[in-house]
N, C-alpha and C positions, 0 to 999 in steps of 0.2 A: 662399343663395337658398331661398325657400320651396318646398315640395312641394305647392303648391296646385292646385286643379282650375279650369279655365276651361271654360265650356260655354255654349251658347245653348239656350233652350227653344224648340221649334218654334213655339209660339203666340205668342212674343215675339222673332222673328229680329233685331230691332233692338238687343236687350238682350244684354250679356255678363254672365254670372253667374260670380263668382269665389268659390271656397270653400276656406278653409284650415282646417287642424286643428292645434292646438298643445297640447303637454303640457309639464310642468314650467315652468309660467308662473310668473314671479316679480314681475311688476309689475302685477298686476290692478287693485290699489287706485289706482295712477296712472292707468291707462286709464280706469277708471270715473270718476275725478274729472274728466279731460279731456272725457269724454263729457258729463257733467253741466254742465260749464261751457260747452259748445256749441262747442269747439274743432272747426272743420270738417276739419281733418287727420284727425280720428277718426271720420269719416262712414262707419262700418262697422256692421254688425250683429253685435255681440259676444254670442254664445250659450253658455250653460252646457250643455255636452254631457251632463251627467248625465241630462237629459230627452230625449235624442235616440236614437232606435233605429237610424236608417239614413240613407243618402244620399237614399233616397226620401222620407223624413220630412222632410228639410231641403228638398228640392225642392218638396214640397207646400206649405210655408210660404212659400216664394219665390214660387210660382205663385199663392197667395192673395193675397200683398201686391201683386204685379204686376197682378192682375186688379182688385183693389180700387182701385189707382191709375189704372188705364185707365177704369174706371167712375166715377171722381171720388168714391170712397167711402172714402178713407183716413181713418182715425180719429186718426192721429198726424201730427206735423209733418213727418217725413222718411221717405223709403223705407227707410232703414236701420232706424228704430225701428219702421216698419210691419211689416217682416220679423220682428222679435223678437215684436211683437205677434201676428202671424199664428201663431206657434207655440202660443198659448193656445187653450184651448177656451171661454173666457168673454169677455164684453164689457168686463170691468173692466181698463182699460189699465194702471193702476198696479200692480195685482196681478200681471198678466201679464208686465210688464217686469221686476218684482221676481223672479218665479219662474223666468223663462227667460233673463234677461239675465245680464251680467257681475256678480259680487259681488267685494268687496274680497278675499276669500279663495280666489277661483277659481284653481285650479292647472292647469286645462286649459280651452281655449277652442276654439269653433267659430266662425269669422269668415266673414261673407258681405258681398260687395260687388256691387252691380248697377250697371252702366253702361247707360244707357238710350238711347244713341245707337249709331252704327255704328263708333265709333273703338275699335280694340284697344288697351286699356291694361294688358294682363296684366302685362308686365314692370314698369311703374311700380307697379302694386298690389302685386306680390310684394315689390319693393324697399321700398316704403313700410311694408308690414306687418312686414318684417324689422327695420326700425328701430323700429317701434312695440311689437311684442310681444317681450318678453324670455322666450323659451321655445324648445322644439324643435318645429320644423315637421316633421309626418309626413303621409304621403299620405292623402288623404280617401278612405277605403274603409270599407265596412261592417265588415271585419275590424278596422280601427283605431278605428272609433267604438264597437263593442261593449263593450270592456272599460271605456270610459268612462261607459256608461250605468248609472244606478242604478234599477232597476226599481221600488223603492219610492217614489223621487222622482217617477217617471212616474206611478205609481197616484195619488199625491197631487195632483200638478199637473193631471192630466187628470180627476180624480175618477172613477177606474175602480172600478166596483162589484166586490164579492166575486163570485167565481164566473167572471170573465172572466180567462183565462190569458194572461199575457204571456211564457210560455216560449219560445213559437215567435216569433222575431224577425220574420219575414214577416207572421204574423198581427197581431202587435203593431203593426207599421207601418200596417197597414190601419186598425186601431182608432184610432190617434192621428191618422192622415191623415183619417180620417172625422170626428173631432172638429174638425180645422182647417177642413175644407170646410164643415161645418154650423154653425160658430160664427155665432150671430146669427139663425139660421133656426129654431131649436127654442124 
């Protein structure tokens, strides 16, 4: 059974947000291939955790995607791809999905699924992810996300300029959450 986290955002009480974290993933190329083929069983946001600083960072992207969906402003076809797109700080969809999404050689994954109705599907989500992801499920905590983060990848993906320190994870989360929130407005 997966060690995932299920929660509801106060602004979207009808939606359940399921977040899983996996290490030692051995089938990333298969998952990516199934995603690209449009297999609806894989309707999850598969995120490369090298660009993730914290659970708050993940929730900022989920919140942005849900807000864009509610406003009718989604730029991608599905909520799952919109969540991956929301991680980016630019309007370039293809580049953002490439930088923040699953790669053939991904050995760790952060997985997000949002159910937008009142039905609790937690058990079926975790069971299905247990079948889809061949890897080790670990609890979704800042302490478990931290060793998976690659600061240089974050700097590159968010185009963070010299002089901005990302050593303090709390401050770094604010920087990247700000980039998520302001995408398209600057």
